[in-house]
N, C-alpha and C positions, 0 to 999 in steps of 0.2 A: 701601180697604173693601168698595167692590163688586166688586173682583176675588175677595176672599177669599169674600164672598156667594155669587158665582158658582161658584167652586170647590166650595163646600159643597153647592150644589145639585147641581152634576155627580156629586158622591161619594154623594148620598143614594141613588139608585136601586142602585148598586152594593151598599152596604151592606144596602139592604133585600133584593136578591136574594141576598146572602150570608147574611144572617139566614134567608131563607125556606128556602134549601139546607140550613143547618145544622139548623132544625128539622125539614124533611122527614127529613133523615139519621138524626136523633136517633129520631122516629117509627118509621122503618123499623127501626132497631137495636132499639127497644124491641119491636116486633112479632115481630122475629126472636128476641130472647130469650124472649118469651112463648111461641113455637111450640116454641123449645128446651127449655124447663122442661116443657111439656106433653108432647113427646116422652120425655123422660128418665122422666117420670112413669109414661106408658104403660108403658115399657121395664121400670121398678121393678115395677108391677103384673103385667106379664107374668111376669117373673122370680119374683115372689113366689108367682103362681099355679102355674107350674111346680114350684116347691119344695113347696109345699101338696100337689100331686098326687103327687110322688114320695115324700114323707113318709107320705101316705095308702096308697099301694102297698106301702111296706116294713111298715108297721103291719099291714095284710091278710096279707101273708106271714109276719109274725111271729105272728099269731094263727092261721093254718094250721099253722104249725110246733108251736105250743104244742098245738092240737089232736091233731095226729099224736102227739105226744109223750104226751099224756094217754091217748090210745087205746091206744099201746103199752105203757103202764105198766099199765093195766087189764087187757088181755090177759096180760101176764106175772103179776099178781096173781091172775087167775082160774085159771091154770095151775098155780099153787102148790098 
């Protein structure tokens, strides 16, 4: 019985160290996942902004083309 008790006490620090290591590893993994999620969100936001900028530029080109077309039609009608 005393030997079993002694062995249990000898194993206790190893279990505590292992538990602390596992807990620390878990915390590191959680932090890494959080940073990865934030990085993906920043990338998504950047891509979204790039798309919005491209779309706005395309809309501006479309409006300019419509204005040129309207001016051309107006000149043709006046020439008639």
